[in-house]
N, CA and C atoms of all chains as a GROMACS GRO file, in nm:
protein
  639
    1MET      N    1   9.976   9.662   8.798
    1MET     CA    2  10.094   9.705   8.718
    1MET      C    3  10.177   9.583   8.686
    2GLU      N    4  10.214   9.567   8.561
    2GLU     CA    5  10.290   9.448   8.526
    2GLU      C    6  10.436   9.468   8.563
    3THR      N    7  10.506   9.357   8.582
    3THR     CA    8  10.648   9.362   8.614
    3THR      C    9  10.725   9.398   8.488
    4ALA      N   10  10.818   9.495   8.499
    4ALA     CA   11  10.897   9.531   8.383
    4ALA      C   12  11.021   9.443   8.379
    5ILE      N   13  11.011   9.332   8.306
    5ILE     CA   14  11.126   9.242   8.292
    5ILE      C   15  11.164   9.247   8.146
    6ASN      N   16  11.285   9.290   8.115
    6ASN     CA   17  11.320   9.307   7.976
    6ASN      C   18  11.422   9.207   7.926
    7THR      N   19  11.512   9.164   8.011
    7THR     CA   20  11.620   9.082   7.959
    7THR      C   21  11.606   8.938   8.006
    8PRO      N   22  11.654   8.845   7.924
    8PRO     CA   23  11.651   8.704   7.968
    8PRO      C   24  11.722   8.684   8.101
    9LYS      N   25  11.825   8.763   8.127
    9LYS     CA   26  11.897   8.749   8.253
    9LYS      C   27  11.807   8.788   8.371
   10ASP      N   28  11.732   8.898   8.353
   10ASP     CA   29  11.636   8.940   8.457
   10ASP      C   30  11.536   8.829   8.483
   11ILE      N   31  11.487   8.771   8.374
   11ILE     CA   32  11.382   8.669   8.387
   11ILE      C   33  11.436   8.545   8.455
   12ARG      N   34  11.558   8.505   8.417
   12ARG     CA   35  11.618   8.387   8.484
   12ARG      C   36  11.629   8.411   8.633
   13LYS      N   37  11.669   8.532   8.669
   13LYS     CA   38  11.688   8.567   8.810
   13LYS      C   39  11.554   8.567   8.884
   14MET      N   40  11.452   8.626   8.820
   14MET     CA   41  11.320   8.631   8.882
   14MET      C   42  11.262   8.491   8.896
   15PHE      N   43  11.278   8.411   8.792
   15PHE     CA   44  11.224   8.274   8.798
   15PHE      C   45  11.298   8.194   8.904
   16GLY      N   46  11.427   8.215   8.916
   16GLY     CA   47  11.504   8.149   9.021
   16GLY      C   48  11.452   8.185   9.159
   17ASN      N   49  11.415   8.312   9.176
   17ASN     CA   50  11.358   8.356   9.303
   17ASN      C   51  11.224   8.288   9.329
   18THR      N   52  11.144   8.280   9.224
   18THR     CA   53  11.015   8.211   9.236
   18THR      C   54  11.035   8.065   9.274
   19MET      N   55  11.130   8.000   9.210
   19MET     CA   56  11.154   7.858   9.237
   19MET      C   57  11.206   7.836   9.379
   20SER      N   58  11.285   7.931   9.427
   20SER     CA   59  11.343   7.912   9.562
   20SER      C   60  11.246   7.954   9.672
   21MET      N   61  11.143   8.027   9.634
   21MET     CA   62  11.049   8.082   9.732
   21MET      C   63  10.986   7.972   9.817
   22ARG      N   64  10.940   7.864   9.749
   22ARG     CA   65  10.874   7.757   9.825
   22ARG      C   66  10.973   7.688   9.917
   23LYS      N   67  11.093   7.664   9.866
   23LYS     CA   68  11.195   7.597   9.949
   23LYS      C   69  11.226   7.680  10.072
   24ARG      N   70  11.238   7.811  10.053
   24ARG     CA   71  11.270   7.900  10.166
   24ARG      C   72  11.156   7.902  10.265
   25TRP      N   73  11.032   7.906  10.214
   25TRP     CA   74  10.915   7.906  10.303
   25TRP      C   75  10.908   7.774  10.381
   26THR      N   76  10.929   7.662  10.312
   26THR     CA   77  10.924   7.531  10.376
   26THR      C   78  11.027   7.523  10.488
   27ALA      N   79  11.149   7.566  10.458
   27ALA     CA   80  11.254   7.562  10.561
   27ALA      C   81  11.218   7.651  10.678
   28ALA      N   82  11.164   7.770  10.647
   28ALA     CA   83  11.131   7.865  10.754
   28ALA      C   84  11.016   7.815  10.840
   29VAL      N   85  10.915   7.756  10.777
   29VAL     CA   86  10.800   7.711  10.856
   29VAL      C   87  10.839   7.591  10.943
   30ARG      N   88  10.928   7.508  10.894
   30ARG     CA   89  10.973   7.392  10.973
   30ARG      C   90  11.062   7.436  11.089
   31GLN      N   91  11.123   7.554  11.074
   31GLN     CA   92  11.205   7.608  11.183
   31GLN      C   93  11.125   7.702  11.273
   32ASN      N   94  10.992   7.704  11.253
   32ASN     CA   95  10.904   7.789  11.334
   32ASN      C   96  10.938   7.938  11.325
   33ALA      N   97  10.977   7.982  11.206
   33ALA     CA   98  11.003   8.125  11.187
   33ALA      C   99  10.872   8.201  11.202
   34THR      N  100  10.881   8.323  11.254
   34THR     CA  101  10.760   8.405  11.266
   34THR      C  102  10.731   8.472  11.131
   35ARG      N  103  10.613   8.528  11.122
   35ARG     CA  104  10.574   8.597  10.999
   35ARG      C  105  10.671   8.711  10.969
   36LYS      N  106  10.711   8.782  11.075
   36LYS     CA  107  10.802   8.894  11.059
   36LYS      C  108  10.939   8.847  11.007
   37GLU      N  109  10.985   8.736  11.063
   37GLU     CA  110  11.114   8.681  11.019
   37GLU      C  111  11.104   8.639  10.873
   38MET      N  112  10.992   8.584  10.836
   38MET     CA  113  10.973   8.543  10.697
   38MET      C  114  10.975   8.665  10.605
   39GLU      N  115  10.911   8.771  10.648
   39GLU     CA  116  10.909   8.892  10.564
   39GLU      C  117  11.049   8.946  10.544
   40LYS      N  118  11.132   8.935  10.646
   40LYS     CA  119  11.272   8.980  10.634
   40LYS      C  120  11.348   8.894  10.533
   41MET      N  121  11.299   8.770  10.513
   41MET     CA  122  11.362   8.681  10.414
   41MET      C  123  11.301   8.701  10.275
   42GLY      N  124  11.210   8.798  10.265
   42GLY     CA  125  11.147   8.822  10.136
   42GLY      C  126  11.026   8.734  10.108
   43ILE      N  127  10.973   8.671  10.214
   43ILE     CA  128  10.855   8.585  10.198
   43ILE      C  129  10.736   8.663  10.253
   44LYS      N  130  10.655   8.716  10.162
   44LYS     CA  131  10.542   8.799  10.204
   44LYS      C  132  10.413   8.722  10.177
   45GLN      N  133  10.350   8.677  10.285
   45GLN     CA  134  10.231   8.593  10.271
   45GLN      C  135  10.104   8.678  10.271
   46ILE      N  136   9.999   8.623  10.214
   46ILE     CA  137   9.870   8.692  10.216
   46ILE      C  138   9.827   8.706  10.362
   47ALA      N  139   9.762   8.818  10.393
   47ALA     CA  140   9.719   8.843  10.531
   47ALA      C  141   9.603   8.750  10.565
   48ILE      N  142   9.598   8.712  10.693
   48ILE     CA  143   9.490   8.625  10.742
   48ILE      C  144   9.417   8.698  10.853
   49VAL      N  145   9.284   8.700  10.845
   49VAL     CA  146   9.206   8.758  10.954
   49VAL      C  147   9.117   8.650  11.013
   50LYS      N  148   9.088   8.664  11.140
   50LYS     CA  149   9.000   8.567  11.206
   50LYS      C  150   8.857   8.585  11.158
   51MET      N  151   9.440   9.587  10.089
   51MET     CA  152   9.526   9.475  10.128
   51MET      C  153   9.456   9.343  10.094
   52ASP      N  154   9.531   9.249  10.038
   52ASP     CA  155   9.474   9.117  10.010
   52ASP      C  156   9.469   9.038  10.139
   53LEU      N  157   9.353   8.979  10.170
   53LEU     CA  158   9.346   8.899  10.292
   53LEU      C  159   9.242   8.789  10.279
   54ILE      N  160   9.261   8.687  10.361
   54ILE     CA  161   9.170   8.572  10.364
   54ILE      C  162   9.112   8.561  10.504
   55SER      N  163   8.981   8.536  10.511
   55SER     CA  164   8.912   8.523  10.639
   55SER      C  165   8.910   8.377  10.683
   56LEU      N  166   8.964   8.351  10.803
   56LEU     CA  167   8.964   8.214  10.857
   56LEU      C  168   8.822   8.165  10.882
   57SER      N  169   8.739   8.253  10.932
   57SER     CA  170   8.603   8.208  10.964
   57SER      C  171   8.530   8.168  10.836
   58ALA      N  172   8.556   8.241  10.726
   58ALA     CA  173   8.492   8.206  10.599
   58ALA      C  174   8.544   8.072  10.548
   59VAL      N  175   8.675   8.050  10.557
   59VAL     CA  176   8.732   7.922  10.512
   59VAL      C  177   8.674   7.808  10.594
   60ASN      N  178   8.661   7.830  10.724
   60ASN     CA  179   8.618   7.721  10.811
   60ASN      C  180   8.470   7.686  10.797
   61THR      N  181   8.395   7.765  10.722
   61THR     CA  182   8.257   7.725  10.695
   61THR      C  183   8.254   7.615  10.587
   62LYS      N  184   8.366   7.603  10.514
   62LYS     CA  185   8.369   7.507  10.402
   62LYS      C  186   8.467   7.392  10.426
   63SER      N  187   8.564   7.412  10.514
   63SER     CA  188   8.672   7.314  10.526
   63SER      C  189   8.632   7.197  10.615
   64PRO      N  190   8.665   7.073  10.575
   64PRO     CA  191   8.634   6.957  10.660
   64PRO      C  192   8.722   6.951  10.785
   65TYR      N  193   8.840   7.013  10.780
   65TYR     CA  194   8.926   7.021  10.896
   65TYR      C  195   8.933   7.167  10.942
   66LYS      N  196   8.947   7.187  11.072
   66LYS     CA  197   8.957   7.324  11.123
   66LYS      C  198   9.092   7.382  11.082
   67ILE      N  199   9.088   7.501  11.025
   67ILE     CA  200   9.209   7.568  10.981
   67ILE      C  201   9.237   7.684  11.074
   68ASP      N  202   9.365   7.694  11.114
   68ASP     CA  203   9.410   7.805  11.197
   68ASP      C  204   9.525   7.875  11.126
   69SER      N  205   9.567   7.985  11.185
   69SER     CA  206   9.691   8.046  11.137
   69SER      C  207   9.795   8.024  11.246
   70ASP      N  208   9.918   7.999  11.203
   70ASP     CA  209  10.022   7.975  11.302
   70ASP      C  210  10.112   8.098  11.313
   71SER      N  211  10.213   8.087  11.398
   71SER     CA  212  10.298   8.204  11.425
   71SER      C  213  10.375   8.249  11.301
   72SER      N  214  10.387   8.158  11.204
   72SER     CA  215  10.460   8.194  11.082
   72SER      C  216  10.371   8.272  10.986
   73GLY      N  217  10.243   8.285  11.020
   73GLY     CA  218  10.153   8.357  10.931
   73GLY      C  219  10.098   8.270  10.820
   74SER      N  220  10.118   8.138  10.832
   74SER     CA  221  10.066   8.044  10.733
   74SER      C  222   9.939   7.980  10.786
   75PHE      N  223   9.865   7.914  10.697
   75PHE     CA  224   9.750   7.836  10.738
   75PHE      C  225   9.800   7.701  10.792
   76PHE      N  226   9.727   7.648  10.889
   76PHE     CA  227   9.771   7.525  10.954
   76PHE      C  228   9.649   7.440  10.986
   77PHE      N  229   9.657   7.308  10.953
   77PHE     CA  230   9.551   7.218  10.994
   77PHE      C  231   9.610   7.080  11.019
   78VAL      N  232   9.534   6.999  11.093
   78VAL     CA  233   9.577   6.863  11.125
   78VAL      C  234   9.469   6.768  11.078
   79THR      N  235   9.508   6.661  11.010
   79THR     CA  236   9.407   6.567  10.961
   79THR      C  237   9.357   6.476  11.073
   80GLU      N  238   9.258   6.395  11.042
   80GLU     CA  239   9.203   6.305  11.143
   80GLU      C  240   9.304   6.198  11.185
   81LYS      N  241   9.408   6.178  11.102
   81LYS     CA  242   9.513   6.082  11.139
   81LYS      C  243   9.630   6.152  11.206
   82GLY      N  244   9.612   6.279  11.239
   82GLY     CA  245   9.714   6.351  11.314
   82GLY      C  246   9.827   6.410  11.232
   83ARG      N  247   9.809   6.420  11.101
   83ARG     CA  248   9.916   6.475  11.017
   83ARG      C  249   9.900   6.627  11.004
   84PRO      N  250  10.005   6.700  11.040
   84PRO     CA  251   9.996   6.847  11.030
   84PRO      C  252  10.031   6.895  10.889
   85TYR      N  253   9.960   6.996  10.843
   85TYR     CA  254   9.986   7.058  10.713
   85TYR      C  255   9.998   7.209  10.732
   86HIS      N  256  10.086   7.268  10.654
   86HIS     CA  257  10.095   7.414  10.644
   86HIS      C  258  10.068   7.453  10.500
   87VAL      N  259   9.994   7.563  10.485
   87VAL     CA  260   9.964   7.615  10.351
   87VAL      C  261   9.991   7.764  10.352
   88ALA      N  262  10.049   7.814  10.244
   88ALA     CA  263  10.074   7.958  10.235
   88ALA      C  264  10.045   8.008  10.095
   89PHE      N  265  10.010   8.134  10.087
   89PHE     CA  266   9.998   8.206   9.960
   89PHE      C  267  10.100   8.318   9.971
   90ILE      N  268  10.206   8.309   9.890
   90ILE     CA  269  10.320   8.400   9.902
   90ILE      C  270  10.324   8.492   9.781
   91GLU      N  271  10.327   8.622   9.808
   91GLU     CA  272  10.326   8.718   9.697
   91GLU      C  273  10.450   8.699   9.610
   92ASP      N  274  10.426   8.692   9.478
   92ASP     CA  275  10.535   8.662   9.384
   92ASP      C  276  10.528   8.761   9.268
   93PRO      N  277  10.631   8.844   9.249
   93PRO     CA  278  10.628   8.947   9.144
   93PRO      C  279  10.673   8.900   9.006
   94LEU      N  280  10.677   8.768   8.984
   94LEU     CA  281  10.731   8.716   8.857
   94LEU      C  282  10.654   8.772   8.737
   95PHE      N  283  10.519   8.770   8.746
   95PHE     CA  284  10.439   8.815   8.631
   95PHE      C  285  10.380   8.954   8.652
   96TYR      N  286  10.360   8.990   8.778
   96TYR     CA  287  10.290   9.114   8.811
   96TYR      C  288  10.349   9.166   8.940
   97GLU      N  289  10.367   9.298   8.949
   97GLU     CA  290  10.437   9.353   9.065
   97GLU      C  291  10.365   9.319   9.196
   98HIS      N  292  10.231   9.329   9.194
   98HIS     CA  293  10.155   9.298   9.316
   98HIS      C  294  10.033   9.215   9.282
   99GLY      N  295   9.991   9.135   9.377
   99GLY     CA  296   9.860   9.071   9.364
   99GLY      C  297   9.858   8.928   9.316
  100ILE      N  298   9.973   8.875   9.276
  100ILE     CA  299   9.977   8.734   9.237
  100ILE      C  300  10.055   8.658   9.344
  101TYR      N  301   9.998   8.546   9.386
  101TYR     CA  302  10.053   8.471   9.498
  101TYR      C  303  10.086   8.328   9.456
  102GLN      N  304  10.198   8.278   9.508
  102GLN     CA  305  10.236   8.139   9.481
  102GLN      C  306  10.179   8.052   9.593
  103TYR      N  307  10.112   7.946   9.552
  103TYR     CA  308  10.053   7.851   9.647
  103TYR      C  309  10.160   7.751   9.690
  104CYS      N  310  10.172   7.734   9.823
  104CYS     CA  311  10.270   7.639   9.878
  104CYS      C  312  10.204   7.554   9.984
  105LEU      N  313  10.233   7.424   9.983
  105LEU     CA  314  10.179   7.333  10.083
  105LEU      C  315  10.294   7.248  10.136
  106ASP      N  316  10.295   7.224  10.266
  106ASP     CA  317  10.401   7.141  10.324
  106ASP      C  318  10.345   7.050  10.431
  107THR      N  319  10.389   6.926  10.426
  107THR     CA  320  10.368   6.835  10.538
  107THR      C  321  10.494   6.751  10.550
  108GLU      N  322  10.538   6.728  10.672
  108GLU     CA  323  10.663   6.652  10.690
  108GLU      C  324  10.637   6.503  10.691
  109VAL      N  325  10.507   6.466  10.698
  109VAL     CA  326  10.474   6.323  10.706
  109VAL      C  327  10.404   6.284  10.577
  110HIS      N  328  10.462   6.189  10.506
  110HIS     CA  329  10.399   6.144  10.382
  110HIS      C  330  10.361   5.998  10.399
  111ALA      N  331  10.233   5.974  10.420
  111ALA     CA  332  10.192   5.834  10.443
  111ALA      C  333  10.050   5.813  10.396
  112GLY      N  334  10.029   5.809  10.266
  112GLY     CA  335   9.896   5.777  10.216
  112GLY      C  336   9.811   5.900  10.192
  113ALA      N  337   9.715   5.887  10.103
  113ALA     CA  338   9.631   5.999  10.065
  113ALA      C  339   9.518   6.019  10.164
  114ASP      N  340   9.476   6.142  10.179
  114ASP     CA  341   9.360   6.177  10.260
  114ASP      C  342   9.277   6.269  10.174
  115SER      N  343   9.161   6.222  10.129
  115SER     CA  344   9.083   6.300  10.032
  115SER      C  345   9.035   6.431  10.092
  116HIS      N  346   9.029   6.439  10.225
  116HIS     CA  347   8.984   6.564  10.287
  116HIS      C  348   9.083   6.677  10.266
  117VAL      N  349   9.211   6.643  10.246
  117VAL     CA  350   9.313   6.746  10.223
  117VAL      C  351   9.278   6.825  10.096
  118HIS      N  352   9.233   6.752   9.995
  118HIS     CA  353   9.190   6.819   9.871
  118HIS      C  354   9.078   6.917   9.899
  119GLU      N  355   8.982   6.876   9.982
  119GLU     CA  356   8.869   6.964  10.015
  119GLU      C  357   8.916   7.089  10.091
  120VAL      N  358   9.015   7.072  10.177
  120VAL     CA  359   9.070   7.186  10.250
  120VAL      C  360   9.135   7.284  10.151
  121VAL      N  361   9.214   7.228  10.059
  121VAL     CA  362   9.282   7.313   9.961
  121VAL      C  363   9.180   7.389   9.876
  122VAL      N  364   9.072   7.322   9.837
  122VAL     CA  365   8.968   7.389   9.758
  122VAL      C  366   8.905   7.502   9.840
  123ALA      N  367   8.876   7.476   9.967
  123ALA     CA  368   8.817   7.580  10.053
  123ALA      C  369   8.909   7.702  10.062
  124LEU      N  370   9.038   7.676  10.079
  124LEU     CA  371   9.134   7.787  10.087
  124LEU      C  372   9.141   7.862   9.955
  125MET      N  373   9.143   7.790   9.845
  125MET     CA  374   9.154   7.857   9.715
  125MET      C  375   9.028   7.938   9.684
  126GLU      N  376   8.913   7.887   9.723
  126GLU     CA  377   8.790   7.964   9.699
  126GLU      C  378   8.793   8.096   9.776
  127GLU      N  379   8.838   8.091   9.900
  127GLU     CA  380   8.848   8.215   9.976
  127GLU      C  381   8.958   8.305   9.923
  128PHE      N  382   9.063   8.246   9.870
  128PHE     CA  383   9.169   8.324   9.807
  128PHE      C  384   9.110   8.407   9.692
  129PHE      N  385   9.027   8.342   9.610
  129PHE     CA  386   8.971   8.414   9.496
  129PHE      C  387   8.855   8.506   9.535
  130ASN      N  388   8.808   8.495   9.660
  130ASN     CA  389   8.713   8.593   9.712
  130ASN      C  390   8.784   8.718   9.764
  131SER      N  391   8.916   8.710   9.776
  131SER     CA  392   8.993   8.826   9.823
  131SER      C  393   9.022   8.917   9.704
  132SER      N  394   9.100   9.021   9.729
  132SER     CA  395   9.135   9.114   9.621
  132SER      C  396   9.258   9.068   9.542
  133ALA      N  397   9.310   8.948   9.572
  133ALA     CA  398   9.426   8.896   9.500
  133ALA      C  399   9.391   8.876   9.353
  134LYS      N  400   9.491   8.889   9.268
  134LYS     CA  401   9.466   8.886   9.124
  134LYS      C  402   9.482   8.748   9.061
  135GLY      N  403   9.572   8.668   9.115
  135GLY     CA  404   9.596   8.540   9.052
  135GLY      C  405   9.673   8.447   9.142
  136LEU      N  406   9.664   8.317   9.111
  136LEU     CA  407   9.728   8.214   9.191
  136LEU      C  408   9.827   8.138   9.105
  137LEU      N  409   9.952   8.140   9.149
  137LEU     CA  410  10.059   8.072   9.077
  137LEU      C  411  10.086   7.938   9.144
  138TYR      N  412  10.099   7.834   9.064
  138TYR     CA  413  10.134   7.703   9.119
  138TYR      C  414  10.242   7.643   9.032
  139ILE      N  415  10.354   7.610   9.096
  139ILE     CA  416  10.462   7.542   9.025
  139ILE      C  417  10.479   7.408   9.094
  140CYS      N  418  10.467   7.300   9.018
  140CYS     CA  419  10.475   7.166   9.077
  140CYS      C  420  10.614   7.143   9.135
  141ASP      N  421  10.619   7.093   9.255
  141ASP     CA  422  10.745   7.062   9.321
  141ASP      C  423  10.823   6.960   9.236
  142SER      N  424  10.949   6.992   9.206
  142SER     CA  425  11.027   6.905   9.118
  142SER      C  426  11.148   6.842   9.190
  143MET      N  427  11.153   6.856   9.322
  143MET     CA  428  11.269   6.807   9.398
  143MET      C  429  11.290   6.656   9.381
  144ASP      N  430  11.179   6.581   9.369
  144ASP     CA  431  11.190   6.434   9.361
  144ASP      C  432  11.164   6.383   9.219
  145GLY      N  433  11.158   6.473   9.123
  145GLY     CA  434  11.138   6.433   8.984
  145GLY      C  435  10.995   6.394   8.950
  146ARG      N  436  10.901   6.417   9.041
  146ARG     CA  437  10.763   6.373   9.019
  146ARG      C  438  10.671   6.489   8.979
  147GLN      N  439  10.729   6.592   8.921
  147GLN     CA  440  10.646   6.709   8.891
  147GLN      C  441  10.542   6.681   8.784
  148ALA      N  442  10.570   6.593   8.690
  148ALA     CA  443  10.471   6.562   8.586
  148ALA      C  444  10.348   6.496   8.647
  149ALA      N  445  10.370   6.406   8.743
  149ALA     CA  446  10.258   6.340   8.810
  149ALA      C  447  10.176   6.442   8.890
  150ARG      N  448  10.246   6.533   8.956
  150ARG     CA  449  10.175   6.639   9.033
  150ARG      C  450  10.093   6.725   8.938
  151ASN      N  451  10.149   6.754   8.822
  151ASN     CA  452  10.077   6.836   8.725
  151ASN      C  453   9.950   6.764   8.675
  152ARG      N  454   9.961   6.635   8.653
  152ARG     CA  455   9.842   6.558   8.609
  152ARG      C  456   9.736   6.560   8.718
  153LEU      N  457   9.777   6.546   8.844
  153LEU     CA  458   9.681   6.548   8.955
  153LEU      C  459   9.616   6.685   8.966
  154PHE      N  460   9.697   6.790   8.954
  154PHE     CA  461   9.644   6.926   8.960
  154PHE      C  462   9.540   6.947   8.850
  155ASN      N  463   9.571   6.901   8.730
  155ASN     CA  464   9.477   6.917   8.618
  155ASN      C  465   9.349   6.839   8.641
  156ARG      N  466   9.361   6.720   8.701
  156ARG     CA  467   9.241   6.639   8.732
  156ARG      C  468   9.154   6.715   8.832
  157TRP      N  469   9.217   6.769   8.936
  157TRP     CA  470   9.142   6.842   9.037
  157TRP      C  471   9.075   6.964   8.976
  158PHE      N  472   9.150   7.038   8.894
  158PHE     CA  473   9.093   7.160   8.835
  158PHE      C  474   8.975   7.124   8.745
  159ASN      N  475   8.991   7.023   8.662
  159ASN     CA  476   8.885   6.987   8.567
  159ASN      C  477   8.761   6.931   8.637
  160ALA      N  478   8.781   6.879   8.760
  160ALA     CA  479   8.668   6.826   8.835
  160ALA      C  480   8.598   6.934   8.918
  161TYR      N  481   8.658   7.051   8.926
  161TYR     CA  482   8.601   7.158   9.009
  161TYR      C  483   8.474   7.212   8.943
  162PRO      N  484   8.362   7.217   9.017
  162PRO     CA  485   8.234   7.254   8.955
  162PRO      C  486   8.231   7.396   8.897
  163HIS      N  487   8.312   7.487   8.955
  163HIS     CA  488   8.309   7.625   8.909
  163HIS      C  489   8.430   7.661   8.821
  164ARG      N  490   8.490   7.561   8.759
  164ARG     CA  491   8.614   7.586   8.683
  164ARG      C  492   8.592   7.685   8.567
  165ASP      N  493   8.470   7.691   8.516
  165ASP     CA  494   8.445   7.781   8.402
  165ASP      C  495   8.452   7.928   8.441
  166GLU      N  496   8.459   7.958   8.571
  166GLU     CA  497   8.474   8.097   8.614
  166GLU      C  498   8.620   8.142   8.610
  167TYR      N  499   8.709   8.046   8.581
  167TYR     CA  500   8.852   8.074   8.590
  167TYR      C  501   8.923   8.047   8.457
  168ARG      N  502   9.028   8.124   8.435
  168ARG     CA  503   9.118   8.098   8.322
  168ARG      C  504   9.240   8.028   8.380
  169LEU      N  505   9.275   7.912   8.325
  169LEU     CA  506   9.393   7.838   8.369
  169LEU      C  507   9.500   7.852   8.262
  170LEU      N  508   9.607   7.922   8.297
  170LEU     CA  509   9.720   7.940   8.206
  170LEU      C  510   9.827   7.839   8.246
  171GLN      N  511   9.878   7.767   8.147
  171GLN     CA  512   9.978   7.665   8.180
  171GLN      C  513  10.091   7.664   8.078
  172ARG      N  514  10.209   7.631   8.129
  172ARG     CA  515  10.324   7.624   8.042
  172ARG      C  516  10.426   7.529   8.104
  173GLU      N  517  10.494   7.454   8.017
  173GLU     CA  518  10.607   7.373   8.063
  173GLU      C  519  10.733   7.446   8.021
  174VAL      N  520  10.819   7.476   8.116
  174VAL     CA  521  10.938   7.552   8.082
  174VAL      C  522  11.063   7.482   8.134
  175PRO      N  523  11.170   7.480   8.056
  175PRO     CA  524  11.294   7.422   8.105
  175PRO      C  525  11.364   7.521   8.197
  176TYR      N  526  11.413   7.472   8.309
  176TYR     CA  527  11.488   7.559   8.399
  176TYR      C  528  11.599   7.476   8.462
  177GLU      N  529  11.722   7.514   8.433
  177GLU     CA  530  11.839   7.443   8.484
  177GLU      C  531  11.831   7.293   8.454
  178GLY      N  532  11.790   7.264   8.330
  178GLY     CA  533  11.790   7.126   8.283
  178GLY      C  534  11.671   7.043   8.327
  179VAL      N  535  11.577   7.103   8.399
  179VAL     CA  536  11.461   7.030   8.448
  179VAL      C  537  11.334   7.097   8.395
  180LEU      N  538  11.240   7.015   8.347
  180LEU     CA  539  11.115   7.070   8.297
  180LEU      C  540  11.026   7.108   8.416
  181GLN      N  541  10.983   7.233   8.417
  181GLN     CA  542  10.898   7.282   8.526
  181GLN      C  543  10.756   7.305   8.473
  182TYR      N  544  10.658   7.272   8.555
  182TYR     CA  545  10.518   7.288   8.517
  182TYR      C  546  10.463   7.410   8.591
  183VAL      N  547  10.429   7.513   8.514
  183VAL     CA  548  10.387   7.641   8.571
  183VAL      C  549  10.240   7.664   8.537
  184SER      N  550  10.161   7.690   8.639
  184SER     CA  551  10.018   7.719   8.619
  184SER      C  552   9.982   7.849   8.686
  185LEU      N  553   9.896   7.925   8.622
  185LEU     CA  554   9.847   8.050   8.681
  185LEU      C  555   9.696   8.052   8.663
  186ILE      N  556   9.625   8.071   8.774
  186ILE     CA  557   9.479   8.075   8.770
  186ILE      C  558   9.434   8.218   8.795
  187VAL      N  559   9.347   8.267   8.707
  187VAL     CA  560   9.294   8.403   8.720
  187VAL      C  561   9.142   8.396   8.698
  188ARG      N  562   9.067   8.471   8.773
  188ARG     CA  563   8.923   8.476   8.749
  188ARG      C  564   8.898   8.535   8.610
  189LYS      N  565   8.804   8.477   8.536
  189LYS     CA  566   8.776   8.525   8.400
  189LYS      C  567   8.720   8.667   8.403
  190ASP      N  568   8.653   8.702   8.514
  190ASP     CA  569   8.592   8.835   8.520
  190ASP      C  570   8.687   8.939   8.582
  191HIS      N  571   8.815   8.901   8.602
  191HIS     CA  572   8.908   8.999   8.660
  191HIS      C  573   8.941   9.104   8.554
  192PRO      N  574   8.934   9.234   8.591
  192PRO     CA  575   8.959   9.341   8.492
  192PRO      C  576   9.100   9.340   8.434
  193GLU      N  577   9.194   9.277   8.504
  193GLU     CA  578   9.332   9.275   8.454
  193GLU      C  579   9.368   9.140   8.392
  194LEU      N  580   9.268   9.062   8.356
  194LEU     CA  581   9.295   8.929   8.297
  194LEU      C  582   9.387   8.939   8.175
  195LYS      N  583   9.359   9.036   8.088
  195LYS     CA  584   9.436   9.046   7.962
  195LYS      C  585   9.583   9.079   7.988
  196PRO      N  586   9.615   9.185   8.064
  196PRO     CA  587   9.757   9.212   8.088
  196PRO      C  588   9.828   9.103   8.167
  197ILE      N  589   9.755   9.037   8.256
  197ILE     CA  590   9.817   8.927   8.333
  197ILE      C  591   9.851   8.812   8.238
  198THR      N  592   9.757   8.780   8.149
  198THR     CA  593   9.779   8.672   8.051
  198THR      C  594   9.896   8.706   7.961
  199GLU      N  595   9.901   8.830   7.915
  199GLU     CA  596  10.010   8.872   7.826
  199GLU      C  597  10.144   8.865   7.898
  200SER      N  598  10.145   8.903   8.025
  200SER     CA  599  10.269   8.897   8.103
  200SER      C  600  10.314   8.753   8.123
  201PHE      N  601  10.221   8.665   8.152
  201PHE     CA  602  10.251   8.522   8.168
  201PHE      C  603  10.319   8.469   8.042
  202ASP      N  604  10.258   8.497   7.927
  202ASP     CA  605  10.312   8.448   7.800
  202ASP      C  606  10.449   8.508   7.770
  203ARG      N  607  10.462   8.640   7.793
  203ARG     CA  608  10.587   8.708   7.760
  203ARG      C  609  10.702   8.660   7.848
  204VAL      N  610  10.676   8.654   7.976
  204VAL     CA  611  10.784   8.615   8.070
  204VAL      C  612  10.830   8.473   8.043
  205LEU      N  613  10.736   8.380   8.027
  205LEU     CA  614  10.777   8.240   8.009
  205LEU      C  615  10.835   8.216   7.870
  206SER      N  616  10.790   8.290   7.770
  206SER     CA  617  10.852   8.279   7.637
  206SER      C  618  10.997   8.325   7.645
  207ASN      N  619  11.020   8.435   7.717
  207ASN     CA  620  11.156   8.485   7.733
  207ASN      C  621  11.243   8.389   7.815
  208LEU      N  622  11.181   8.320   7.911
  208LEU     CA  623  11.257   8.224   7.992
  208LEU      C  624  11.300   8.108   7.903
  209GLU      N  625  11.209   8.061   7.816
  209GLU     CA  626  11.244   7.952   7.724
  209GLU      C  627  11.354   7.998   7.631
  210TYR      N  628  11.344   8.122   7.584
  210TYR     CA  629  11.445   8.177   7.493
  210TYR      C  630  11.581   8.182   7.562
  211ALA      N  631  11.580   8.213   7.692
  211ALA     CA  632  11.705   8.226   7.767
  211ALA      C  633  11.782   8.095   7.771
  212TYR      N  634  11.712   7.983   7.750
  212TYR     CA  635  11.778   7.853   7.758
  212TYR      C  636  11.803   7.791   7.622
  213LYS      N  637  11.776   7.869   7.515
  213LYS     CA  638  11.801   7.814   7.381
  213LYS      C  639  11.944   7.844   7.338
   0.00000   0.00000   0.00000
């Protein structure tokens, strides 16, 4: 399902979230955040299985 | 659920890859440099199934060609999962995003199976800085067309927002 983004303001906000996502993940991983803590911050990573 | 198998990645990776407590991939090079890699779900173009690729190392001291091989192994297993696409935005914190984009393009063009993938790319201004946005989708993915259309529509609107 595609994302319903209609207004330039929505898009700026979404793109801002995308841009900040890596910074937030980098900060979290350097602080040894757990996967659960990351998910609470809106960082949802692909699942890993052994 | 989209998932990546560590055992499958480790059949191809020159360094052993593990998962750490943060849920990210983790490996250490032969020179002792630790790396973290993540694929983070990003709804920018599609509500589900597109992931942003992120890599971090706190130590920057010279190139290690094996890191490229590790990244390729991870990306191949990523595309073996049910994920729909891989988003990569070159880090622009130090102003070197153009150089990163050139390196990414060199790596992609050198990849033996590149013809199985569609590489969508766009340079977009954001807060006064040019950002290099790439999205990789398998050519045989059934949703290739709507994903491509969404990529074009969203980034065209983003450019319009700054005019």
